[in-house]
Residue frames as a rotation matrix with the C-alpha (Angstrom) as fourth column:
MET 1
-0.769 -0.623 -0.145 96.02
0.265 -0.517 0.814 130.37
-0.582 0.588 0.562 121.39
LYS 2
0.110 0.824 -0.555 93.68
-0.364 -0.487 -0.794 132.51
-0.925 0.289 0.247 119.30
MET 3
-0.263 -0.130 0.956 92.76
0.696 0.661 0.281 130.92
-0.668 0.739 -0.083 115.96
TYR 4
-0.301 0.086 -0.950 92.73
-0.465 -0.883 0.067 132.91
-0.833 0.462 0.306 112.73
GLU 5
0.424 0.421 0.802 91.10
0.580 0.553 -0.597 132.40
-0.695 0.718 -0.010 109.36
TYR 6
-0.353 -0.638 -0.685 92.98
-0.257 -0.637 0.726 133.41
-0.900 0.432 0.061 106.22
HIS 7
0.826 0.523 -0.212 92.07
-0.308 0.103 -0.946 133.68
-0.473 0.846 0.246 102.56
LYS 8
0.558 -0.617 0.556 94.31
0.694 0.714 0.096 131.69
-0.456 0.332 0.826 100.22
ASP 9
0.526 -0.355 0.773 95.29
0.623 -0.458 -0.635 134.75
0.579 0.815 -0.020 98.22
THR 10
0.735 -0.286 0.615 96.71
-0.516 -0.824 0.234 136.44
0.440 -0.489 -0.753 101.32
LEU 11
0.923 -0.382 0.046 98.93
0.265 0.717 0.645 133.52
-0.279 -0.583 0.763 102.35
GLU 12
0.540 -0.824 -0.171 102.66
-0.841 -0.521 -0.148 134.12
0.033 0.224 -0.974 102.60
PHE 13
-0.653 -0.724 0.222 103.52
-0.712 0.687 0.148 130.42
-0.260 -0.062 -0.964 102.80
HIS 14
0.373 0.744 -0.555 102.23
-0.835 0.529 0.148 127.07
0.404 0.408 0.819 101.59
VAL 15
0.032 -0.280 0.959 102.32
-0.710 0.669 0.219 123.66
-0.703 -0.688 -0.178 103.26
ARG 16
-0.055 -0.154 -0.987 103.65
-0.888 0.459 -0.022 120.75
0.456 0.875 -0.162 101.19
GLY 17
0.342 0.196 0.919 103.06
-0.685 0.721 0.101 117.04
-0.643 -0.664 0.381 101.68
SER 18
-0.798 -0.594 -0.105 103.25
-0.514 0.578 0.634 113.87
-0.316 0.559 -0.767 99.59
GLY 19
-0.174 0.708 -0.685 101.23
-0.750 0.355 0.558 111.31
0.638 0.610 0.469 97.67
PRO 20
0.792 0.594 0.145 99.72
-0.558 0.605 0.569 108.09
0.250 -0.531 0.810 99.12
LEU 21
-0.305 -0.917 0.256 101.99
-0.934 0.236 -0.268 105.89
0.186 -0.321 -0.929 101.24
VAL 22
0.700 0.382 -0.603 102.18
-0.246 0.922 0.299 102.11
0.671 -0.060 0.739 101.66
VAL 23
-0.038 -0.669 0.742 103.71
-0.947 -0.213 -0.241 101.02
0.319 -0.712 -0.626 104.97
PRO 24
-0.335 -0.102 -0.937 104.75
0.001 0.994 -0.109 97.61
0.942 -0.037 -0.333 106.38
LEU 25
0.762 0.647 -0.010 102.94
-0.059 0.086 0.995 96.48
0.645 -0.757 0.104 109.51
GLY 26
0.789 -0.442 -0.427 105.10
0.568 0.259 0.781 97.21
-0.235 -0.859 0.455 112.55
GLY 27
-0.133 -0.876 0.464 107.43
0.960 -0.231 -0.160 99.46
0.247 0.424 0.871 110.55
SER 28
-0.150 0.013 -0.989 107.93
0.469 -0.879 -0.083 103.23
-0.870 -0.476 0.126 110.55
VAL 29
0.059 0.212 0.975 106.83
0.972 -0.234 -0.008 105.91
0.227 0.949 -0.220 108.11
VAL 30
-0.784 -0.281 -0.554 107.41
0.385 -0.920 -0.078 109.63
-0.487 -0.274 0.829 107.65
LEU 31
0.329 0.896 0.299 104.29
0.924 -0.241 -0.296 111.72
-0.193 0.374 -0.907 107.02
PRO 32
-0.603 -0.735 0.310 105.71
0.788 -0.609 0.086 114.73
0.126 0.296 0.947 105.13
CYS 33
0.694 0.717 0.057 104.66
0.705 -0.694 0.147 118.28
0.145 -0.061 -0.987 106.01
TYR 34
-0.250 -0.849 -0.465 106.88
0.836 -0.432 0.338 121.28
-0.488 -0.304 0.818 105.44
VAL 35
0.906 0.415 -0.083 106.93
0.333 -0.819 -0.467 124.96
-0.262 0.395 -0.881 104.48
GLU 36
0.187 -0.874 0.449 109.65
0.930 0.010 -0.368 126.65
0.317 0.486 0.814 102.47
THR 37
0.239 -0.038 0.970 109.10
-0.069 -0.997 -0.022 130.04
0.969 -0.061 -0.241 104.13
LEU 38
-0.693 -0.521 -0.498 110.85
0.475 0.191 -0.859 130.64
0.543 -0.832 0.115 107.44
LEU 39
0.377 0.884 0.278 108.32
0.155 -0.356 0.922 131.27
0.913 -0.305 -0.271 110.20
VAL 40
-0.416 -0.402 0.815 108.67
-0.722 -0.399 -0.565 132.67
0.553 -0.824 -0.125 113.70
MET 41
-0.581 0.136 -0.802 108.35
0.213 0.977 0.011 129.48
0.786 -0.164 -0.597 115.74
GLU 42
-0.944 0.181 -0.274 106.95
0.246 -0.161 -0.956 131.27
-0.217 -0.970 0.107 118.77
SER 43
-0.411 0.842 -0.349 103.85
-0.706 -0.536 -0.463 132.19
-0.577 0.056 0.815 116.76
VAL 44
-0.504 0.147 -0.851 103.35
-0.686 0.531 0.498 128.84
0.525 0.835 -0.167 115.04
ARG 45
-0.071 0.510 0.857 100.76
-0.670 0.612 -0.420 126.17
-0.739 -0.604 0.298 115.77
VAL 46
-0.555 -0.111 -0.825 100.97
-0.733 0.535 0.421 122.84
0.395 0.837 -0.378 113.91
GLU 47
0.015 0.649 0.760 98.17
-0.754 0.507 -0.418 120.31
-0.657 -0.567 0.497 114.29
TRP 48
-0.818 -0.145 -0.557 98.36
-0.468 0.731 0.497 116.75
0.335 0.667 -0.665 112.99
THR 49
-0.258 0.809 0.528 94.91
-0.704 0.217 -0.676 115.14
-0.662 -0.547 0.513 113.01
ARG 50
-0.818 0.188 0.543 93.03
0.431 0.826 0.363 112.19
-0.381 0.531 -0.757 111.52
THR 51
-0.846 0.513 -0.144 90.44
-0.506 -0.689 0.519 113.43
0.167 0.512 0.842 109.03
ASP 52
-0.365 0.742 -0.563 88.05
0.078 0.626 0.776 110.58
0.928 0.239 -0.286 109.80
SER 53
0.271 0.459 -0.846 87.82
0.836 0.323 0.443 111.32
0.476 -0.828 -0.297 113.50
ASP 54
0.538 -0.180 0.823 89.66
-0.203 -0.976 -0.081 114.61
0.818 -0.123 -0.562 114.23
ILE 55
0.847 -0.362 -0.389 91.85
0.523 0.440 0.730 112.68
-0.093 -0.822 0.562 116.70
LEU 56
0.771 -0.636 0.001 94.89
-0.636 -0.771 -0.048 114.79
0.031 0.036 -0.999 117.62
VAL 57
0.800 -0.543 -0.256 97.93
0.413 0.807 -0.421 112.84
0.435 0.231 0.870 116.46
HIS 58
-0.151 -0.843 -0.516 100.46
0.985 -0.173 -0.006 115.51
-0.084 -0.509 0.856 117.54
LEU 59
0.868 0.463 0.179 100.74
0.461 -0.886 0.053 119.20
0.183 0.037 -0.982 118.34
PHE 60
-0.413 -0.909 -0.059 103.44
0.895 -0.393 -0.212 121.89
0.169 -0.140 0.975 118.09
LEU 61
0.640 0.742 0.197 102.45
0.644 -0.659 0.389 125.11
0.419 -0.122 -0.900 119.89
ASN 62
0.934 -0.198 0.298 104.32
-0.279 -0.924 0.260 128.38
0.224 -0.326 -0.918 120.50
GLY 63
0.146 -0.989 -0.018 107.76
-0.854 -0.116 -0.507 126.85
0.500 0.089 -0.861 120.10
ASP 64
-0.492 -0.296 0.818 107.05
-0.767 0.593 -0.247 123.66
-0.412 -0.749 -0.519 122.06
ILE 65
-0.558 0.315 -0.767 106.22
-0.282 0.798 0.533 120.07
0.780 0.514 -0.356 121.16
ARG 66
-0.308 0.571 0.761 103.17
-0.951 -0.183 -0.247 118.96
-0.002 -0.800 0.600 123.16
PRO 67
-0.745 -0.015 -0.667 103.16
-0.186 0.965 0.186 115.14
0.641 0.263 -0.722 123.54
GLU 68
-0.915 0.401 -0.039 100.84
0.143 0.232 -0.962 115.46
-0.376 -0.886 -0.270 126.54
ASP 69
-0.241 0.861 -0.448 98.07
-0.693 -0.476 -0.542 116.58
-0.680 0.180 0.711 124.16
GLN 70
-0.718 -0.092 -0.689 98.36
-0.626 0.518 0.583 113.58
0.303 0.851 -0.429 121.85
HIS 71
0.549 0.834 -0.052 95.61
-0.785 0.536 0.311 110.99
0.287 -0.130 0.949 121.66
GLN 72
0.299 -0.447 0.843 96.70
-0.671 0.529 0.519 107.91
-0.678 -0.721 -0.142 123.60
ASP 73
0.865 0.072 0.497 96.81
0.239 0.812 -0.533 105.79
-0.442 0.579 0.685 120.42
TYR 74
0.724 -0.596 0.347 99.75
0.263 -0.226 -0.938 107.88
0.638 0.770 -0.007 119.18
HIS 75
0.771 -0.461 0.439 101.58
-0.633 -0.475 0.611 108.54
-0.074 -0.749 -0.658 122.43
ASP 76
0.095 -0.880 0.466 105.21
-0.417 0.390 0.821 107.35
-0.904 -0.272 -0.330 122.09
ARG 77
0.109 -0.049 0.993 104.55
0.718 0.695 -0.045 106.45
-0.688 0.717 0.111 118.42
ALA 78
0.605 0.161 0.779 104.22
0.715 -0.539 -0.444 109.83
0.349 0.826 -0.442 116.64
HIS 79
0.206 -0.671 -0.712 107.17
0.669 -0.435 0.603 112.24
-0.714 -0.601 0.359 116.82
PHE 80
0.988 -0.069 -0.138 108.26
-0.141 -0.773 -0.619 115.51
-0.064 0.631 -0.773 115.24
PHE 81
0.303 -0.949 0.083 111.83
0.850 0.230 -0.474 115.86
0.431 0.214 0.877 113.95
THR 82
0.643 0.122 -0.756 112.80
0.658 -0.593 0.464 118.26
-0.392 -0.796 -0.461 116.74
GLU 83
-0.240 -0.870 -0.431 115.95
0.425 -0.493 0.759 119.70
-0.873 0.000 0.488 115.16
ASP 84
-0.777 -0.076 0.624 114.26
0.629 -0.110 0.770 120.30
0.010 0.991 0.134 111.79
ILE 85
0.225 0.956 -0.188 111.22
0.949 -0.258 -0.181 122.22
-0.221 -0.138 -0.965 113.01
LYS 86
0.147 -0.213 -0.966 113.06
0.198 -0.950 0.240 125.55
-0.969 -0.227 -0.097 112.92
HIS 87
-0.860 -0.477 -0.183 113.65
-0.112 -0.174 0.978 124.97
-0.499 0.861 0.096 109.19
GLY 88
-0.265 0.860 -0.437 109.93
-0.941 -0.329 -0.078 124.56
-0.211 0.390 0.896 108.53
ASN 89
-0.575 0.055 -0.817 109.90
-0.309 0.909 0.278 120.76
0.758 0.412 -0.506 108.57
PHE 90
-0.295 0.583 0.757 106.79
-0.942 -0.041 -0.335 119.68
-0.164 -0.812 0.561 110.47
SER 91
-0.057 0.204 -0.977 106.86
-0.525 0.826 0.203 116.10
0.849 0.525 0.060 109.20
LEU 92
0.367 0.292 0.883 105.85
-0.914 0.290 0.284 113.34
-0.173 -0.912 0.373 111.57
LEU 93
-0.644 -0.543 -0.539 107.59
-0.563 0.813 -0.146 110.03
0.518 0.210 -0.829 112.22
LEU 94
0.420 0.820 0.389 105.02
-0.906 0.352 0.236 107.33
0.056 -0.452 0.890 112.97
LYS 95
-0.661 -0.749 -0.048 106.50
-0.727 0.655 -0.203 104.19
0.183 -0.100 -0.978 114.52
ASN 96
-0.912 0.229 0.340 105.20
0.050 0.885 -0.462 100.66
-0.407 -0.405 -0.819 115.02
VAL 97
-0.630 0.673 -0.387 102.52
-0.767 -0.462 0.444 101.10
0.120 0.577 0.808 112.36
ARG 98
-0.615 0.552 0.563 99.23
0.014 0.721 -0.692 99.30
-0.788 -0.418 -0.452 112.99
GLU 99
-0.670 0.423 0.610 96.59
0.741 0.328 0.586 98.21
0.048 0.845 -0.533 110.51
GLU 100
0.366 0.901 -0.232 94.17
0.918 -0.391 -0.070 100.75
-0.154 -0.187 -0.970 111.98
ASP 101
-0.209 -0.519 -0.829 96.63
0.275 -0.844 0.459 103.59
-0.938 -0.132 0.319 111.17
LYS 102
-0.692 0.007 0.722 95.46
0.722 0.025 0.692 103.39
-0.013 1.000 -0.022 107.57
GLY 103
0.446 0.875 -0.189 93.66
0.847 -0.481 -0.226 106.60
-0.289 -0.059 -0.956 106.60
VAL 104
0.214 -0.281 0.936 94.11
0.571 -0.742 -0.353 110.30
0.793 0.609 0.002 105.83
TYR 105
0.064 -0.326 -0.943 96.10
0.941 -0.295 0.166 112.65
-0.333 -0.898 0.288 108.07
ARG 106
0.704 0.221 0.674 95.86
0.463 -0.863 -0.200 116.44
0.538 0.454 -0.711 108.05
CYS 107
-0.257 -0.785 -0.564 98.82
0.948 -0.319 0.011 118.68
-0.189 -0.532 0.825 108.85
LYS 108
0.622 0.514 0.591 97.61
0.594 -0.802 0.073 122.25
0.511 0.305 -0.804 109.42
VAL 109
-0.405 -0.847 -0.344 100.02
0.912 -0.350 -0.214 125.09
0.061 -0.400 0.914 110.07
TYR 110
0.780 0.605 0.159 98.92
0.569 -0.792 0.223 128.39
0.261 -0.083 -0.962 111.61
SER 111
-0.336 -0.861 -0.383 101.19
0.931 -0.365 0.004 131.44
-0.143 -0.355 0.924 111.93
ASN 112
0.028 0.308 -0.951 101.12
0.249 -0.924 -0.291 135.22
-0.968 -0.229 -0.103 111.84
LYS 113
-0.760 -0.316 -0.568 101.60
-0.452 -0.370 0.812 134.90
-0.467 0.873 0.138 108.07
GLY 114
-0.099 0.802 -0.589 98.47
-0.933 0.131 0.335 132.85
0.346 0.583 0.735 107.52
ALA 115
-0.119 0.118 0.986 97.33
-0.533 0.830 -0.163 129.22
-0.838 -0.545 -0.036 107.71
ASP 116
0.071 0.129 -0.989 97.55
-0.944 0.329 -0.025 126.35
0.322 0.936 0.145 105.30
LYS 117
0.251 0.089 0.964 97.29
-0.588 0.805 0.079 122.55
-0.769 -0.587 0.254 105.35
THR 118
-0.379 -0.270 -0.885 98.24
-0.852 0.474 0.221 119.37
0.360 0.838 -0.410 103.51
LEU 119
0.643 0.608 0.466 96.75
-0.712 0.698 0.070 115.89
-0.283 -0.377 0.882 103.54
VAL 120
-0.514 -0.792 -0.329 98.84
-0.838 0.545 -0.003 112.70
0.181 0.274 -0.944 103.68
LYS 121
0.583 0.812 -0.022 97.24
-0.805 0.581 0.120 109.32
0.110 -0.052 0.993 103.10
ILE 122
-0.650 -0.581 0.489 98.44
-0.595 0.790 0.149 105.99
-0.473 -0.194 -0.859 104.43
LYS 123
-0.137 0.622 -0.771 96.88
-0.947 0.147 0.286 104.03
0.292 0.769 0.569 101.60
ASP 124
0.708 0.335 -0.622 97.67
-0.228 0.942 0.248 100.59
0.669 -0.034 0.743 102.86
VAL 125
0.132 -0.651 0.747 99.38
-0.959 0.107 0.263 98.77
-0.251 -0.751 -0.610 105.72
GLU 126
0.301 -0.087 -0.950 101.05
-0.591 0.764 -0.257 95.65
0.748 0.639 0.178 104.39
TYR 127
0.131 -0.297 0.946 101.56
-0.873 0.417 0.252 92.54
-0.470 -0.859 -0.205 106.44
LEU 128
0.048 -0.219 -0.975 102.86
-0.680 0.708 -0.192 89.07
0.732 0.672 -0.115 105.74
ILE 129
0.100 0.058 0.993 101.96
-0.879 0.473 0.061 86.04
-0.467 -0.879 0.098 107.85
VAL 130
-0.109 -0.227 -0.968 103.39
-0.693 0.715 -0.089 82.64
0.713 0.661 -0.235 106.94
SER 131
0.092 0.212 0.973 102.16
-0.906 0.423 -0.006 79.54
-0.413 -0.881 0.232 108.75
GLY 132
-0.352 -0.274 -0.895 102.77
-0.663 0.748 0.033 75.80
0.660 0.605 -0.445 108.48
SER 133
0.254 0.394 -0.883 102.55
0.269 0.849 0.456 72.69
0.929 -0.353 0.110 110.64
ASN 134
0.535 0.005 0.845 102.32
-0.717 -0.526 0.457 73.15
0.447 -0.850 -0.278 114.41
GLN 135
0.472 -0.399 0.786 104.07
-0.481 0.631 0.609 69.84
-0.739 -0.665 0.106 114.99
SER 136
-0.608 -0.761 -0.224 106.50
-0.640 0.304 0.705 67.56
-0.469 0.573 -0.672 113.20
ILE 137
0.549 0.780 -0.300 105.10
-0.802 0.389 -0.454 65.36
-0.237 0.490 0.839 110.44
SER 138
-0.265 -0.607 0.749 105.95
-0.335 0.787 0.519 61.78
-0.904 -0.113 -0.412 109.52
ALA 139
0.480 0.372 -0.794 106.20
-0.873 0.113 -0.475 60.02
-0.087 0.921 0.379 106.19
TYR 140
0.644 -0.231 0.730 106.94
0.091 0.970 0.227 56.48
-0.760 -0.079 0.645 105.07
VAL 141
-0.441 -0.845 -0.302 110.02
-0.402 -0.115 0.909 55.92
-0.803 0.522 -0.289 102.93
GLY 142
-0.897 0.079 0.436 108.86
0.412 0.510 0.755 55.56
-0.163 0.856 -0.490 99.34
GLY 143
0.091 0.996 0.016 105.62
0.976 -0.086 -0.202 57.44
-0.200 0.034 -0.979 99.96
ASP 144
-0.280 -0.081 0.957 104.61
0.467 -0.882 0.062 61.07
0.839 0.464 0.285 99.40
VAL 145
-0.109 0.231 -0.967 104.22
0.957 -0.239 -0.165 63.84
-0.269 -0.943 -0.195 101.99
THR 146
0.394 0.298 0.869 102.98
0.539 -0.841 0.043 67.45
0.744 0.451 -0.492 102.06
LEU 147
-0.526 -0.568 -0.633 105.02
0.846 -0.422 -0.325 70.16
-0.082 -0.707 0.703 103.79
SER 148
0.431 0.897 0.095 102.59
0.901 -0.434 0.020 72.95
0.059 0.077 -0.995 104.68
CYS 149
-0.744 -0.548 -0.382 103.18
0.557 -0.825 0.099 76.65
-0.369 -0.139 0.919 103.97
SER 150
0.209 0.904 0.374 100.28
0.965 -0.253 0.074 79.12
0.161 0.346 -0.924 103.87
VAL 151
-0.842 -0.535 0.072 100.59
0.531 -0.845 -0.065 82.88
0.096 -0.016 0.995 103.21
LYS 152
0.351 0.918 -0.183 98.16
0.934 -0.358 -0.005 85.47
-0.070 -0.169 -0.983 104.59
SER 153
-0.635 -0.565 -0.527 98.64
0.467 -0.824 0.321 89.02
-0.616 -0.042 0.787 103.27
PRO 154
0.438 0.764 -0.474 96.76
0.012 -0.532 -0.847 91.81
-0.899 0.365 -0.242 101.45
ILE 155
-0.308 -0.624 -0.719 99.42
-0.822 -0.205 0.531 91.37
-0.478 0.754 -0.450 98.77
LYS 156
0.734 0.622 -0.274 98.10
-0.669 0.589 -0.454 89.11
-0.121 0.516 0.848 96.03
PRO 157
0.528 -0.536 0.659 99.93
0.089 0.807 0.584 85.74
-0.845 -0.249 0.474 95.78
GLU 158
0.634 -0.269 0.725 100.80
0.773 0.223 -0.594 86.42
-0.002 0.937 0.349 92.13
GLU 159
0.745 -0.369 0.556 102.60
-0.166 -0.909 -0.382 89.61
0.647 0.192 -0.738 93.26
ILE 160
0.838 -0.494 0.230 104.81
-0.142 0.210 0.967 87.82
-0.526 -0.844 0.106 95.80
GLU 161
0.443 -0.740 -0.507 108.43
-0.896 -0.349 -0.273 88.15
0.025 0.575 -0.818 94.71
GLU 162
-0.341 -0.661 -0.668 109.84
-0.558 0.714 -0.422 84.88
0.757 0.229 -0.612 96.03
VAL 163
0.702 0.375 0.605 109.01
-0.703 0.500 0.506 81.74
-0.113 -0.781 0.615 97.97
SER 164
-0.143 -0.818 -0.557 111.89
-0.703 0.480 -0.525 79.43
0.696 0.317 -0.644 98.75
TRP 165
0.947 0.280 0.157 111.81
-0.315 0.718 0.620 75.97
0.061 -0.637 0.768 100.31
LYS 166
0.045 -0.985 -0.168 115.14
-0.642 0.100 -0.760 74.94
0.765 0.142 -0.628 101.84
LYS 167
0.787 0.015 -0.617 116.42
0.389 0.765 0.514 72.07
0.479 -0.644 0.596 103.99
THR 168
0.461 -0.510 0.726 118.44
-0.423 -0.846 -0.325 73.71
0.780 -0.157 -0.606 106.74
ASP 169
0.964 0.089 0.250 119.42
-0.265 0.305 0.915 71.22
0.005 -0.948 0.318 109.42
LYS 170
0.531 -0.816 0.228 122.88
0.548 0.536 0.643 70.16
-0.647 -0.216 0.731 108.23
GLY 171
-0.472 -0.858 0.202 125.61
0.737 -0.258 0.625 72.44
-0.484 0.444 0.754 106.89
GLU 172
-0.934 0.096 -0.344 124.71
-0.251 -0.861 0.442 74.86
-0.254 0.499 0.829 104.10
PRO 173
-0.038 0.995 0.096 120.99
-0.368 0.076 -0.927 75.16
-0.929 -0.071 0.363 103.31
ILE 174
-0.847 -0.145 0.512 119.88
0.352 0.567 0.744 73.01
-0.398 0.811 -0.429 100.39
THR 175
-0.553 0.678 -0.485 117.44
-0.774 -0.633 -0.002 74.54
-0.309 0.375 0.874 97.89
VAL 176
-0.559 0.465 0.687 114.46
0.269 0.885 -0.380 72.23
-0.784 -0.028 -0.620 97.58
LEU 177
-0.102 0.532 0.841 112.27
0.989 -0.036 0.143 74.38
0.106 0.846 -0.523 95.32
LEU 178
-0.745 -0.240 -0.623 111.97
0.322 -0.947 -0.020 78.03
-0.585 -0.215 0.782 94.34
TYR 179
0.236 0.830 0.506 109.09
0.971 -0.177 -0.162 80.23
-0.045 0.529 -0.847 93.18
GLN 180
-0.593 -0.461 -0.660 109.83
0.419 -0.877 0.235 83.69
-0.687 -0.137 0.714 91.76
TYR 181
-0.636 0.320 -0.702 107.57
-0.559 -0.818 0.134 86.29
-0.532 0.477 0.699 90.15
ASN 182
0.311 0.950 -0.022 104.67
-0.767 0.237 -0.597 83.92
-0.562 0.202 0.802 89.48
GLU 183
0.494 -0.192 -0.848 106.85
-0.633 0.589 -0.502 81.12
0.596 0.785 0.169 88.14
THR 184
0.842 -0.233 0.487 108.05
-0.228 0.664 0.712 77.84
-0.490 -0.710 0.506 89.64
LEU 185
0.308 -0.832 -0.461 111.77
-0.915 -0.127 -0.383 77.33
0.260 0.540 -0.800 88.96
SER 186
0.980 0.161 0.117 112.09
-0.186 0.949 0.254 73.54
-0.070 -0.271 0.960 88.96
GLU 187
0.536 -0.840 -0.085 115.69
0.318 0.295 -0.901 73.77
0.782 0.456 0.425 87.77
SER 188
0.148 -0.458 0.876 116.57
-0.719 -0.659 -0.223 75.50
0.679 -0.597 -0.427 91.06
SER 189
0.896 0.305 0.323 116.13
-0.444 0.601 0.665 72.26
0.009 -0.739 0.674 93.01
ASP 190
-0.158 -0.930 0.333 119.20
-0.901 0.274 0.337 70.53
-0.405 -0.246 -0.881 94.37
ASP 191
-0.468 -0.105 -0.877 119.92
-0.684 0.672 0.284 67.23
0.560 0.733 -0.387 92.58
ARG 192
-0.998 0.048 -0.043 118.72
0.064 0.753 -0.655 65.34
0.001 -0.656 -0.754 95.66
TYR 193
-0.370 0.919 -0.135 115.23
0.112 -0.101 -0.989 66.78
-0.922 -0.381 -0.065 95.15
ARG 194
-0.681 0.059 -0.730 115.08
-0.682 -0.413 0.604 67.20
-0.266 0.909 0.321 91.37
ASP 195
-0.502 0.595 -0.627 111.86
-0.463 0.427 0.776 65.77
0.730 0.681 0.061 89.92
ARG 196
-0.557 0.315 -0.769 110.59
0.664 0.725 -0.184 64.86
0.499 -0.613 -0.613 93.42
VAL 197
-0.545 0.326 -0.772 109.11
0.558 -0.546 -0.625 68.19
-0.626 -0.772 0.115 94.56
GLU 198
-0.625 0.398 0.672 106.27
0.514 -0.438 0.738 70.39
0.588 0.806 0.069 93.31
PHE 199
-0.895 0.446 0.004 103.89
-0.337 -0.672 -0.659 73.12
-0.292 -0.591 0.752 94.40
PHE 200
-0.292 0.898 0.329 100.12
0.786 0.421 -0.453 72.67
-0.546 0.126 -0.828 94.33
THR 201
-0.908 -0.278 0.312 99.84
0.415 -0.684 0.600 75.00
0.046 0.675 0.736 91.34
ASP 202
-0.240 0.917 0.320 96.06
0.455 -0.185 0.871 75.32
0.858 0.354 -0.373 91.47
GLU 203
0.517 0.432 -0.739 96.27
0.837 -0.075 0.542 76.45
0.178 -0.899 -0.400 95.11
ILE 204
-0.528 -0.842 -0.109 98.88
0.847 -0.515 -0.127 79.22
0.050 -0.160 0.986 94.77
HIS 205
-0.469 0.391 0.792 96.25
0.146 -0.850 0.506 81.88
0.871 0.353 0.342 94.02
ARG 206
0.699 0.712 -0.074 94.86
0.139 -0.034 0.990 81.17
0.702 -0.702 -0.123 97.51
GLY 207
0.369 -0.648 0.667 98.26
-0.856 -0.516 -0.027 81.72
0.361 -0.561 -0.745 99.13
ASN 208
0.847 -0.059 0.528 98.99
-0.216 0.870 0.444 78.01
-0.486 -0.490 0.724 99.46
PHE 209
0.369 -0.813 -0.450 102.70
-0.836 -0.079 -0.543 77.41
0.406 0.576 -0.709 98.86
SER 210
0.497 -0.126 0.859 102.77
-0.515 0.754 0.408 73.95
-0.699 -0.645 0.310 100.41
LEU 211
-0.235 -0.723 -0.649 105.25
-0.971 0.202 0.127 71.48
0.039 0.660 -0.750 98.93
ARG 212
0.899 0.411 0.154 104.61
-0.408 0.912 -0.050 67.92
-0.161 -0.018 0.987 97.80
LEU 213
-0.221 -0.975 0.021 107.67
-0.955 0.220 0.199 65.73
-0.199 0.024 -0.980 98.36
LYS 214
0.754 0.551 -0.357 107.43
-0.642 0.734 -0.222 62.47
0.139 0.397 0.907 96.44
ARG 215
0.652 -0.465 -0.599 109.18
0.205 0.869 -0.451 59.12
0.730 0.172 0.662 96.88
VAL 216
0.749 -0.295 0.593 110.45
-0.643 -0.539 0.545 60.03
0.159 -0.789 -0.593 100.35
ARG 217
0.222 -0.788 -0.574 113.96
0.119 0.606 -0.786 58.86
0.968 0.107 0.228 101.23
THR 218
0.481 -0.111 -0.870 115.47
0.858 0.262 0.441 58.21
0.179 -0.959 0.221 104.66
GLU 219
-0.530 -0.823 -0.204 117.87
0.843 -0.537 -0.023 61.13
-0.090 -0.184 0.979 104.17
ASP 220
-0.245 0.525 0.815 114.92
0.326 -0.747 0.579 63.52
0.913 0.407 0.012 103.62
LYS 221
0.490 0.393 -0.778 114.45
0.841 0.020 0.540 63.57
0.228 -0.919 -0.321 107.39
GLY 222
-0.607 -0.772 -0.187 115.20
0.792 -0.572 -0.213 67.03
0.057 -0.277 0.959 108.79
VAL 223
-0.056 0.502 -0.863 114.16
0.487 -0.741 -0.462 70.68
-0.871 -0.447 -0.203 109.08
TYR 224
-0.380 0.051 0.923 112.61
0.898 -0.219 0.382 72.56
0.221 0.974 0.037 106.15
ILE 225
-0.412 0.226 -0.883 111.97
0.338 -0.861 -0.379 76.30
-0.846 -0.455 0.278 105.95
CYS 226
0.087 0.512 0.855 109.46
0.980 -0.199 0.019 78.03
0.180 0.836 -0.519 103.70
GLN 227
-0.446 -0.351 -0.824 110.65
0.517 -0.852 0.083 81.66
-0.731 -0.389 0.561 103.34
VAL 228
0.337 0.668 0.663 108.47
0.941 -0.252 -0.225 84.30
0.017 0.700 -0.714 101.68
PHE 229
-0.614 -0.579 -0.537 109.73
0.522 -0.808 0.273 87.66
-0.592 -0.113 0.798 100.36
THR 230
0.158 0.585 0.796 107.75
0.935 -0.347 0.070 90.60
0.317 0.733 -0.602 99.00
GLY 231
0.655 0.015 0.755 108.80
0.012 -1.000 0.009 94.24
0.755 0.003 -0.655 98.98
GLU 232
-0.226 -0.733 0.642 110.32
-0.703 -0.333 -0.628 95.06
0.674 -0.593 -0.440 102.37
LEU 233
0.397 0.512 0.762 108.52
-0.902 0.370 0.221 92.17
-0.169 -0.775 0.609 104.05
SER 234
-0.338 -0.471 -0.815 109.83
-0.502 0.823 -0.267 88.70
0.796 0.319 -0.514 104.80
ALA 235
0.141 0.386 0.912 108.42
-0.957 0.287 0.026 85.85
-0.252 -0.877 0.410 106.89
ASN 236
-0.472 -0.369 -0.801 108.87
-0.600 0.800 -0.015 82.09
0.646 0.474 -0.599 107.20
THR 237
0.594 0.553 0.583 107.60
-0.800 0.483 0.357 78.90
-0.084 -0.679 0.730 108.72
THR 238
-0.535 -0.845 -0.017 109.45
-0.843 0.535 -0.050 75.72
0.052 -0.013 -0.999 109.70
VAL 239
0.702 0.689 -0.181 108.43
-0.681 0.724 0.112 72.12
0.209 0.045 0.977 109.06
ILE 240
-0.365 -0.784 0.503 110.15
-0.860 0.491 0.141 69.15
-0.357 -0.381 -0.853 110.74
LEU 241
0.466 0.482 -0.741 109.98
-0.774 0.628 -0.079 65.90
0.427 0.611 0.666 108.76
GLU 242
-0.195 -0.432 0.880 110.41
-0.725 0.668 0.168 62.52
-0.661 -0.605 -0.444 110.42
THR 243
-0.141 0.125 -0.982 110.81
-0.853 0.489 0.184 59.40
0.503 0.863 0.038 108.28
LEU 244
0.366 0.362 0.858 109.34
-0.720 0.694 0.014 56.01
-0.590 -0.623 0.514 109.10
GLY 245
-0.435 -0.518 0.737 110.03
-0.002 0.818 0.575 52.59
-0.901 0.248 -0.357 107.70
GLU 246
-0.957 0.032 -0.290 109.19
-0.291 -0.069 0.954 51.59
0.011 0.997 0.075 104.18
LEU 247
-0.091 0.993 -0.072 105.62
-0.992 -0.097 -0.084 51.17
-0.090 0.064 0.994 103.02
């Protein structure tokens, strides 16, 4: 297709986009690109590219979507909204977002009425990894034990919305301890754990949400879950506690 150059003051349409986007790892995101002027689709070329490498993310050409021209990194992940193209919506749905998808994308529209572009930035790709003990841990009755829970994420620990420790092996989950919006809620603990559990406060800024369980009882034996929530993300780790005889 022959390419044309147009001066801005001769354009008969303008391409619109959006501000910076923050996307969860593995999720989906819409990269907005649309024109409010109806165009003849048979004379339209729409190119989605990465500005840092000029990789072709997707292409619409002469009335057809051209997945065969996509860079392999975006094949089966980047899609036009087929039914909306005729209305001037050239937005792209990007699925299964990866950390390396972060960057600036250019949507450029060419037609017999001119050419224009918009830039859409994926500012950040958020992820949340919660890890704990790889095997069950043991504690003596009457002693203290640490239940491990470590958070890895670009989100700062003080911005995490909630961390909950619960015992989950029998009946309804029992709340052991709760952390919300940079505050430990000791009053949230079930009576069976009141005044026996605490976070390592000085370690929270490093993403350490491990729990110290003091004066272990025989009935403390069981399965504990550390669940972390922030924005649209949620992850957890499980710790199995075995109790031994008294010290």
